[in-house]
C-alpha positions as CSV (number, residue, x, y, z in Angstrom):
1,X,82.9,-21.4,86.4
2,X,79.5,-22.4,87.8
3,X,76.6,-20.1,88.6
4,X,74.0,-19.8,91.3
5,X,70.6,-21.4,90.7
6,X,67.2,-20.5,92.1
7,X,66.4,-22.4,95.4
8,X,63.5,-24.8,94.8
9,X,60.4,-23.7,96.7
10,X,59.9,-27.2,98.1
11,X,63.4,-27.3,99.6
12,X,62.8,-23.9,101.2
13,X,59.6,-25.0,102.8
14,X,61.2,-28.1,104.2
15,X,63.9,-25.9,105.8
16,X,61.3,-23.5,107.2
17,X,59.5,-26.3,108.9
18,X,62.6,-27.0,110.9
19,X,62.7,-23.5,112.4
20,X,60.9,-23.0,115.8
21,X,59.9,-19.3,115.4
22,X,58.9,-16.9,112.7
23,X,62.0,-14.7,113.1
24,X,64.1,-17.8,112.8
25,X,62.2,-18.7,109.6
26,X,62.8,-15.2,108.2
27,X,66.5,-15.3,108.9
28,X,66.9,-18.8,107.5
29,X,65.0,-17.7,104.3
30,X,67.3,-14.8,103.8
31,X,70.4,-16.9,104.3
32,X,69.2,-19.7,102.0
33,X,68.1,-17.3,99.2
34,X,71.0,-14.8,99.3
35,X,73.8,-14.8,96.8
36,X,77.1,-15.9,98.4
37,X,80.4,-14.0,98.0
38,X,81.4,-16.7,95.5
39,X,78.2,-16.2,93.6
40,X,78.9,-12.5,93.3
41,X,82.5,-13.1,92.3
42,X,81.4,-15.4,89.5
43,X,79.0,-12.8,88.2
44,X,81.9,-10.3,88.2
45,X,84.0,-12.7,86.2
46,X,81.2,-13.1,83.7
47,X,81.2,-9.3,83.2
48,X,84.9,-9.4,82.7
49,X,84.4,-11.9,79.8
50,X,81.9,-9.5,78.3
51,X,84.5,-6.7,78.5
52,X,86.9,-8.8,76.4
53,X,84.2,-9.0,73.8
54,X,84.0,-5.2,73.5
55,X,87.7,-4.4,73.8
56,X,88.3,-4.4,70.0
57,X,85.7,-1.6,69.7
58,X,86.0,0.7,72.7
59,X,89.2,2.3,73.9
60,X,88.3,3.3,77.5
61,X,85.3,1.6,79.1
62,X,84.3,-0.6,82.0
63,X,81.3,-2.9,82.7
64,X,79.9,-2.5,86.2
65,X,77.3,-4.5,88.1
66,X,74.5,-2.8,90.0
67,X,71.1,-3.9,91.4
68,X,70.3,-7.1,93.2
69,X,73.6,-8.8,92.6
70,X,75.5,-6.2,94.7
71,X,72.9,-4.5,96.9
72,X,72.7,-7.4,99.4
73,X,69.2,-8.4,98.4
74,X,69.9,-10.6,95.4
75,X,68.2,-14.1,95.2
76,X,70.2,-17.0,93.8
77,X,69.5,-17.0,90.1
78,X,68.4,-13.4,89.9
79,X,69.0,-11.3,86.8
80,X,72.2,-9.4,86.2
81,X,72.0,-5.6,85.8
82,X,75.1,-4.1,84.2
83,X,76.1,-0.7,83.0
84,X,78.5,0.2,80.2
85,X,80.7,3.0,81.6
86,X,83.0,5.2,79.6
87,X,85.0,8.3,80.5
88,X,84.5,9.9,77.1
89,X,82.3,13.0,76.9
90,X,78.9,11.8,75.5
91,X,76.6,13.9,73.4
92,X,73.0,13.9,74.7
93,X,70.3,13.2,72.1
94,X,66.8,12.4,73.4
95,X,64.7,12.8,70.3
96,X,65.0,11.2,66.9
97,X,62.9,12.1,63.9
98,X,64.2,9.0,62.1
99,X,66.2,5.9,63.1
100,X,69.7,6.8,64.3
101,X,72.6,6.2,61.9
102,X,74.7,3.7,63.9
103,X,78.2,2.6,62.7
104,X,78.4,-0.9,61.4
105,X,80.6,-3.4,63.2
106,X,82.6,-4.0,60.0
107,X,83.3,-0.3,59.7
108,X,85.0,-0.3,63.1
109,X,87.0,-3.5,62.3
110,X,88.2,-1.9,59.0
111,X,89.2,1.3,60.9
112,X,86.7,3.5,59.1
113,X,85.2,4.4,62.6
114,X,87.6,4.7,65.5
115,X,87.0,3.5,69.1
116,X,87.1,7.1,70.2
117,X,84.3,8.0,67.8
118,X,82.3,5.1,69.2
119,X,82.8,6.3,72.8
120,X,81.5,9.7,71.9
121,X,78.2,8.4,70.4
122,X,75.0,9.4,72.2
123,X,73.8,6.8,74.7
124,X,71.1,5.3,72.6
125,X,73.3,4.9,69.5
126,X,76.1,3.4,71.7
127,X,73.7,0.8,73.0
128,X,72.5,0.0,69.5
129,X,76.1,-0.6,68.4
130,X,76.7,-2.8,71.5
131,X,73.5,-4.7,70.5
132,X,75.0,-5.2,67.0
133,X,78.3,-6.5,68.5
134,X,76.4,-9.0,70.6
135,X,74.4,-10.1,67.6
136,X,77.6,-10.7,65.7
137,X,79.9,-12.2,68.3
138,X,77.9,-13.4,71.4
139,X,77.6,-17.2,71.3
140,X,76.3,-18.1,74.8
141,X,72.6,-18.2,74.0
142,X,70.4,-19.5,71.2
143,X,68.1,-16.5,71.9
144,X,69.2,-13.4,70.1
145,X,70.0,-10.3,72.1
146,X,67.3,-7.6,71.8
147,X,67.4,-3.8,72.1
148,X,64.6,-2.4,74.2
149,X,63.7,1.2,73.6
150,X,62.4,1.9,77.1
151,X,62.4,5.0,79.2
152,X,65.9,3.8,80.1
153,X,67.1,2.0,76.9
154,X,68.7,-1.3,77.4
155,X,70.1,-4.4,75.7
156,X,68.8,-7.7,77.0
157,X,70.6,-11.0,76.4
158,X,70.8,-14.4,78.1
159,X,73.4,-17.1,79.0
160,X,71.8,-20.5,78.4
161,X,74.3,-22.6,80.3
162,X,74.1,-20.4,83.4
163,X,70.4,-19.7,83.1
164,X,71.0,-16.0,83.4
165,X,69.2,-12.9,82.0
166,X,71.3,-9.8,81.6
167,X,70.1,-6.2,81.1
168,X,72.8,-3.8,79.9
169,X,72.3,0.0,80.2
170,X,74.6,2.9,79.7
171,X,75.9,5.2,82.5
172,X,73.0,4.4,84.8
173,X,73.9,6.9,87.6
174,X,70.5,6.8,89.3
175,X,70.5,3.0,89.5
176,X,74.1,3.2,91.0
177,X,72.8,5.6,93.7
178,X,69.8,3.5,94.4
179,X,71.9,0.3,94.6
180,X,74.3,1.9,97.1
181,X,71.5,3.3,99.3
182,X,69.8,-0.1,99.4
183,X,73.1,-1.7,100.4
184,X,73.6,1.0,103.1
185,X,70.1,0.5,104.5
186,X,70.8,-3.3,104.8
187,X,73.9,-2.4,106.9
188,X,72.1,0.0,109.2
189,X,69.8,-2.5,110.9
190,X,70.0,-6.3,111.0
191,X,66.2,-6.6,110.6
192,X,66.1,-5.0,107.1
193,X,67.5,-7.9,105.0
194,X,65.3,-10.7,106.4
195,X,62.2,-8.6,106.4
196,X,62.7,-7.3,102.8
197,X,63.7,-10.7,101.4
198,X,60.7,-12.4,103.1
199,X,58.3,-9.9,101.6
200,X,59.9,-10.0,98.2
201,X,59.9,-13.8,98.2
202,X,56.2,-13.8,99.2
203,X,55.4,-11.4,96.3
204,X,57.5,-13.4,93.8
205,X,56.0,-16.8,94.8
206,X,52.4,-15.4,94.5
207,X,53.4,-13.8,91.1
208,X,52.6,-10.3,92.4
209,X,56.0,-9.2,90.9
210,X,57.4,-10.0,87.5
211,X,54.2,-9.9,85.4
212,X,54.0,-7.1,82.9
213,X,53.1,-3.8,84.6
214,X,52.6,-5.3,88.0
215,X,55.0,-4.8,90.9
216,X,58.7,-5.5,90.5
217,X,61.3,-6.4,93.2
218,X,62.6,-2.8,93.4
219,X,59.1,-1.5,94.1
220,X,58.7,-4.0,96.9
221,X,62.0,-2.8,98.3
222,X,60.9,0.8,98.2
223,X,57.6,-0.1,100.0
224,X,59.5,-2.0,102.7
225,X,61.9,0.9,103.3
226,X,59.1,3.4,103.5
227,X,57.3,1.2,106.0
228,X,60.5,1.1,108.1
229,X,60.9,4.8,107.9
230,X,57.3,5.3,109.0
231,X,57.6,3.3,112.2
232,X,57.6,5.0,115.6
233,X,60.4,5.3,116.4
234,X,61.8,5.0,112.8
235,X,64.0,2.0,112.0
236,X,65.5,3.6,108.9
237,X,66.2,7.3,108.2
238,X,65.1,9.1,105.0
239,X,67.4,8.9,102.0
240,X,67.6,12.7,102.2
241,X,69.0,12.7,105.6
242,X,71.5,9.9,104.7
243,X,72.8,11.8,101.7
244,X,73.2,14.9,103.8
245,X,75.8,13.1,105.8
246,X,77.9,12.1,102.8
247,X,80.5,14.6,101.6
248,X,81.3,12.7,98.4
249,X,78.6,10.3,97.2
250,X,79.9,8.8,94.0
251,X,77.1,7.9,91.6
252,X,79.5,7.1,88.7
253,X,81.5,4.2,90.2
254,X,80.0,1.1,91.8
255,X,83.5,0.1,93.0
256,X,83.7,3.1,95.3
257,X,82.5,2.2,98.8
258,X,83.5,5.4,100.6
259,X,79.8,6.0,101.2
260,X,79.8,3.3,103.9
261,X,81.5,5.7,106.3
262,X,78.1,7.2,106.7
263,X,77.1,4.3,108.9
264,X,79.2,5.6,111.8
265,X,77.3,8.9,111.7
266,X,73.9,7.4,112.0
267,X,72.8,6.3,115.5
268,X,71.1,2.9,115.9
269,X,67.3,2.9,115.9
270,X,65.5,2.9,119.2
271,X,62.8,0.7,117.8
272,X,62.9,-2.8,119.3
273,X,60.1,-4.5,117.3
274,X,60.8,-8.1,116.5
275,X,60.9,-9.5,112.9
276,X,57.5,-11.2,113.2
277,X,55.9,-8.0,114.6
278,X,57.4,-6.0,111.7
279,X,56.1,-8.6,109.1
280,X,52.6,-8.4,110.5
281,X,52.8,-4.6,110.7
282,X,54.0,-4.3,107.1
283,X,50.8,-5.9,105.7
284,X,48.6,-3.9,108.1
285,X,50.4,-0.7,107.1
286,X,49.6,-1.1,103.4
287,X,46.2,-2.6,104.1
288,X,45.1,0.7,105.6
289,X,47.4,3.0,103.6
290,X,45.8,6.1,102.0
291,X,46.6,5.4,98.3
292,X,45.6,8.9,97.3
293,X,49.2,9.6,98.4
294,X,52.5,8.6,96.9
295,X,55.2,7.1,99.1
296,X,58.6,8.9,98.9
297,X,61.6,7.1,100.6
298,X,63.7,10.2,99.7
299,X,61.9,12.3,102.3
300,X,60.3,9.4,104.3
301,X,56.9,11.0,103.7
302,X,53.9,10.4,101.6
303,X,52.8,13.2,99.2
304,X,49.4,13.9,97.6
305,X,49.0,12.3,94.1
306,X,48.1,15.7,92.7
307,X,51.4,17.1,93.8
308,X,53.3,14.1,92.5
309,X,51.6,14.1,89.1
310,X,51.9,17.9,88.7
311,X,55.7,17.5,88.2
312,X,56.4,17.1,84.5
313,X,58.6,14.0,84.9
314,X,55.8,12.1,86.6
315,X,52.8,13.2,84.5
316,X,53.3,10.2,82.1
317,X,52.3,7.8,84.8
318,X,49.0,9.5,85.7
319,X,46.6,7.4,83.7
320,X,48.5,4.2,83.8
321,X,49.0,3.4,87.5
322,X,46.8,3.2,90.6
323,X,49.7,3.1,93.0
324,X,53.1,4.9,92.8
325,X,56.2,5.0,94.9
326,X,58.9,7.6,94.3
327,X,62.5,6.4,94.2
328,X,65.5,7.7,96.2
329,X,67.3,10.1,93.9
330,X,65.7,11.5,90.8
331,X,64.0,8.6,89.1
332,X,60.4,7.5,89.5
333,X,59.4,3.9,90.2
334,X,55.7,3.1,89.6
335,X,53.6,0.0,89.7
336,X,50.0,-1.0,89.2
337,X,47.9,-2.6,92.0
338,X,46.7,-6.1,91.7
């Protein structure tokens, strides 16, 4: 099994010079950078090998891919975002006075702790145990897996041969919903993918994304979607209106694609702007944007910062960030300006 590698910038520039127009360049860039179906299949196979690593410890689980790999916007060589899914009822525990008491790997092997008991652990403790399993048995990287106690806890590990970085979370329903909505938006209008990938590549090449608390790829995607929602006439509908058309939007299973039936219910945009016009307008839109407001792709509107920060789940960002964008469902995605 071989894996996709990042496209060298010099090769991309050479190919761009052969295009006659800016729209052609944008479409070529998206085609050259995008993961192929074989690339995605190889990533799924990689996750299946991870499942075999955890089978001795968990009775009923599945590892599912979300994010760039499957939302139609993944660059070759992009990170893999995966979620550990289990059907067992999970106890919620968000506050710890002392480090959690996580079962030892040896205790499970000896039968002192059952797979069912493991499946019922709170999310953070389950991830800590998964981290211990990777430390004990994962051999595909010289760099040790690490547990990151973030707002959404995760285990990060690498695959040296394939040059991959993997982030593993637990039951990441919000991320599943956001992944599906991004994929849906890409299917609604053929201009979405080349515009979004062009802007993201520009931001990545100039190191605007991927540096500490600066922008990340998802934030750029939100900004692009909000821009397209704000055009007259709009190119994309609000996430709110999209979700209202779906009778059963599954946020617990990335393999369920019944949400794509929504496409037939959404009329095509009457906006006829070309890709090069949209690219120019994107930069002008944010050059003159009122950053005392927060963009919200959920409603397709910008809300005052005071209103945004008055909500308890958003107050933690108030002193840290100069610019904020609100995600589709219930999470908040924030970034700092350059």
